[in-house]
N, C-alpha and C positions, 0 to 999 in steps of 0.2 A: 470621733472622726474616722471614716473608713479609708484605709490606705489603698493605694493602687494595686491591682492584681499582679502577683508575681509568679503564680503557678503556671503550669502548662496551659491551663484553660484560658489564660489571658492572651495567648499567642496562637497563630495558626501554624500550619506545617512549614511555612517559609520563615518562621521566626518573627513575623510581623505582628505588632500589637493589634488585636482585633477591635479595640474600642477607642483607638486614638481619634482625635479630631481630624476629620478629612482635610480641613484647610491647613493643618500643620504638616502635611505630607506634600512635597513638591510634585507637580503634575507628572514629571518624568518618572518619578518613582512609582506613582500611582499606576501609570501605564505598564511598568514592568510587573508590578504586583498582580494586576489584572491579567496580564498575559501569562504569567507563570501559573496562575490558578486555572486559566483556560486550558493550558497545555496539560496540567495535571488531570483535569477532569476528562479531557479527550483521551489521554493515555489510559486512564482507569477504565473507560468504556470498552476498550479492546485489550485490556490486561497487559499493557506494555510495562516493562520493568523500569525501575527508578533510573537506571543508567541512561535509558533513552530519553526520559523526561529531562534529566540533567543536561544532556547534550542539546536537546531542543531549546531549553532555557538559555544555554550558552549562545546558540545560534541567534536566537531572538535578541539577546542583550547586545551582541556584536552589531547587529543591524540597527538596533535602537540607538546605541551610543554613537554610531557613525552617521546617524541620520541619513541612511542610504536609500530608504524607500519612502520618502515624503509623499504624502497623498494617498498611500495605501492604508487600508484599515488594519489596525493591530491584530484583529482576529484572523485576518487573512495571512498576515505575516506569521502569526503563531501556528496556524495550520500548516503552512509551508515549512516552517522550522521543524515541526514534528515529522513531516514527510521526509525531510532531509536527514534528520536524526535516525530515523528507521533505516534509511539507505546506508548511512555511514556506519551503523552498528551491525549491518549484515542481516537485518530482518525486515526487508522492504515491504511496504504496504502500497496498494494501488492508490491513485488519486481518488477513485470512487470510495475506497474504504476510509480515507481521511475525510472526504466530503461527508460521508454518512455520520461521522461523529462530531462534525463541526457545523457552523452556521453558514459556511462559505461554499460557493459553487466550485465545481471541479475546475472550470476554466480559470477562475481567479486564483485558486491554489497553484495551478500550473504556471500562471503568469508570475506570481510572487516567487515560486521556486526558481525560475530562470533568472529573475532579477537579483535574488539573494546570492546565487552562485556567482553571478557577474560582479556584484558589489563586494563580496568577500574574497573574490579571486580564488575560489575553492572549487572542488569537484566532488562527485560521488561515483562510486563504482558502477559500472554498467550492470543493469539487471539482466538476469538470465531466466530462461523458462523454468529452471529448477527452483528458483527463489519462491515461486508461487504454487508449484504443483501439489505439494503435500497439503497445504491449507485448502486449496480449491477442492481437491478430491475428498478431503475430510468433511468439508462443509456440504458436499454433495452426497455424502454417505457411501462413497464407492469403496469397494474392497481393495486390499493391497495389490492384488494381481492386476487390477485395472490401473491403479496408480503407477505401478512399476512399468507397465506397458506404455502408458501415456508419457512417462518420463523418458523412456527410450525413444519413442516416436518423435517427441519434440527435439531431443538432442540430435538424433540422426538427421532430422529435417534441416536443422541449422548446419550441421557438419557437411551435408551434401549440397548445401546452398539452394535448397528447394524453395525457401521462403524469404528471398532477399527483400529487405526493406520492411518486413512485417515486424510489428512490435512483439517482444517476448511474451507479453500477456495474451495477445491474440493467437500466437503459435501454441502456447500452453493450452488455451481453451480449445483450439481445433484438435490438438493431440488427445485431449480428454474425450472430445466428441468421437473421434475415430476409435479409440480404445473401448469406450463404453458401448458403441454401436456393434462392435465385434464380440462383446461379452453378453452375459445374461442380464446385466444391470444397465439398460440403455437409458441415456439421458438426452434430452432434446437440446438443440442449440440455444433455445431461450432459457432453459433451466441453467445451463452452463454459463450463458451470458449474464444472467442475473447475479451469479456468484462471482464471476470474474470481472464484472463491470465493463463488459464490452458488448456492442450490438450484435444481434444475430447475423447481420450481413457481414460484419467484420470476421466472425468465426467462419462463415461460409466461404469467404474469399480465401482465407488461409487454407481451409480444408480442401478446396478445389485444386490448389497448388500441390497439396500433399497426396491426394487420392491416387493419381496415376503411379506414384512410387510407393504405394502402401506396402507391397511385398518386401521392399527394402527397409521399411521402417519398424515393423513389428519385431519384438525379440523372438528368437527361435523357439523358446519354450512356452510361448503364449498358447493357451487353450481356447480355440475359437468356438464360440457358440453360434456365430454367424460368419461364414467364410468371407474372405476379402471380396470375391466377385459379387457378393450379395449386399455389400455395404452401400449406403446411400451415395449417389454420385455427387451430391452437393448438400 
C-alpha cells in the first residue's frame, strides 16, 4: 500500500496539500487558496518581494473574512489588494501596471481599491511624483541627468502650485517629457505615456501648465541640448 505524500513535493508554497480531494476543502478556503496563488503569480511577474505578497494576502483575507465586497470577483479583489500592498510598503505601482499582470480592467481594480479602503477603514500614503520617476526613466532608457532634471521639474511644479489637481503620475510624465525634450535623448508624449500608463492628452495638459514656468523648474546645473525657448509649446 502506498502511503500519502509527506515530502515537500506533496504541498505547494502555501503549505496546502496539492492532491487533496477538492470536495474536502470548504469553498471559502478554496477561494483564499486561489487568491493567494493569483497574488503570488502577479507579484512574480513584476518581481515584487515576499513582504508585499504577504501584505496583499492579509488585505485579501480581511476582506474575504469580513464578506465586505460581495458581488465583486475575487480576482479583482486580489489585484486591488496587491495594489494596496505596494502602496503601503512604499513601492507603489500604477493601476495600469497591476492591470497588465492581472486579468482585470484598470477601472475595476480602481473600484475595488476604493471599496476595500472604505470596508477596512484604512488608508494608504499619498503617492508623489518621486515614487515613479526612477522606474519610468529606467524603462525609457533615459540617462541619470534627465532623470535628475525630471525629478526636480516635477517637485518644483508641485511646490509652486503650477499643476493643481493633476495626478502625480501625469505630472511625473510631463516632467520627463520636458526634461527629455531639453536633452539629446528626446522622448515623445506617446512613448512616455505608454510607460507611465497615461494618455498623451493627459501629459500634454500638465506640460502646458508647466511650460510657461520652465525656467523656474529646471535645475541650475542642467546642460541644455535644446534651449527652453525652443522646447515644444505643448
